[in-house]
C-alpha positions as CSV (number, residue, x, y, z in Angstrom):
1,M,-71.0,3.0,29.2
2,Q,-69.3,6.1,30.7
3,V,-66.2,7.3,29.0
4,E,-65.2,10.2,31.3
5,D,-61.9,8.5,32.2
6,L,-61.1,7.8,28.5
7,V,-61.8,11.0,26.5
8,E,-62.0,14.8,26.9
9,V,-65.2,16.2,25.7
10,Q,-66.8,19.6,24.9
11,E,-70.5,20.0,25.5
12,R,-72.5,21.0,22.4
13,Q,-76.0,22.3,21.8
14,A,-78.8,20.1,23.2
15,V,-81.1,18.5,20.6
16,N,-84.7,17.4,20.5
17,L,-85.3,13.9,19.2
18,K,-88.6,12.5,18.0
19,G,-90.4,10.5,20.7
20,I,-88.3,11.8,23.6
21,D,-89.9,14.5,25.8
22,R,-86.7,16.2,26.9
23,N,-83.6,17.7,25.4
24,I,-80.7,15.4,24.8
25,R,-77.3,16.7,25.8
26,T,-74.6,16.2,23.1
27,Y,-70.8,16.2,23.2
28,A,-67.9,16.4,20.9
29,I,-64.8,14.3,21.6
30,K,-61.8,16.7,21.8
31,G,-59.2,14.0,22.4
32,Y,-58.2,10.9,24.3
33,L,-56.9,11.3,27.8
34,A,-53.3,10.3,28.4
35,D,-52.8,7.0,30.2
36,S,-51.7,9.0,33.3
37,H,-55.3,10.1,33.8
38,R,-56.9,6.7,33.4
39,K,-58.0,4.3,36.0
40,V,-56.6,0.8,35.7
41,K,-58.8,-2.0,36.9
42,V,-57.6,-5.6,37.2
43,S,-59.8,-8.4,38.6
44,H,-59.9,-12.2,38.7
45,P,-62.7,-14.5,39.6
46,A,-60.7,-15.8,42.5
47,G,-61.7,-12.6,44.4
48,I,-58.8,-10.3,43.5
49,H,-59.6,-6.7,42.6
50,V,-57.1,-3.9,42.0
51,D,-58.0,-0.4,41.1
52,V,-55.3,2.2,40.4
53,Q,-55.7,5.9,39.6
54,L,-52.5,6.4,37.6
55,S,-52.6,10.2,37.9
56,T,-52.0,9.9,41.7
57,L,-48.7,8.0,41.3
58,T,-45.3,9.1,40.2
59,H,-43.4,7.1,37.6
60,E,-41.3,5.6,40.4
61,Q,-44.3,4.6,42.4
62,R,-45.8,2.9,39.3
63,E,-42.6,0.9,38.8
64,E,-42.5,0.0,42.5
65,I,-46.1,-1.3,42.4
66,G,-45.3,-3.3,39.2
67,E,-42.2,-4.8,40.8
68,Q,-44.2,-5.8,43.9
69,L,-46.9,-7.5,41.8
70,L,-44.3,-9.4,39.8
71,A,-42.6,-10.5,43.0
72,L,-46.0,-11.7,44.4
73,A,-46.7,-13.6,41.1
74,R,-43.3,-15.4,41.4
75,Q,-43.9,-16.4,45.0
76,I,-47.3,-18.0,44.2
77,K,-46.2,-19.6,40.9
78,P,-46.3,-23.4,41.2
């Protein structure tokens, strides 16, 4: 699992582990990234996939997208 979109890290000294023929890179977690840096992924088995990079959107744009999705959900609600 990659965590590059969840945490900020600092690389540490590589280590040698028994049974592994190469150095293993190690990292220390410095902190969690704010939600504004995260990618949001929503999917549904019906074939709907939405990926949003929050850092590329202003607050107003996020609200607009949310309102559009709510409007769509209300239109297709039985």
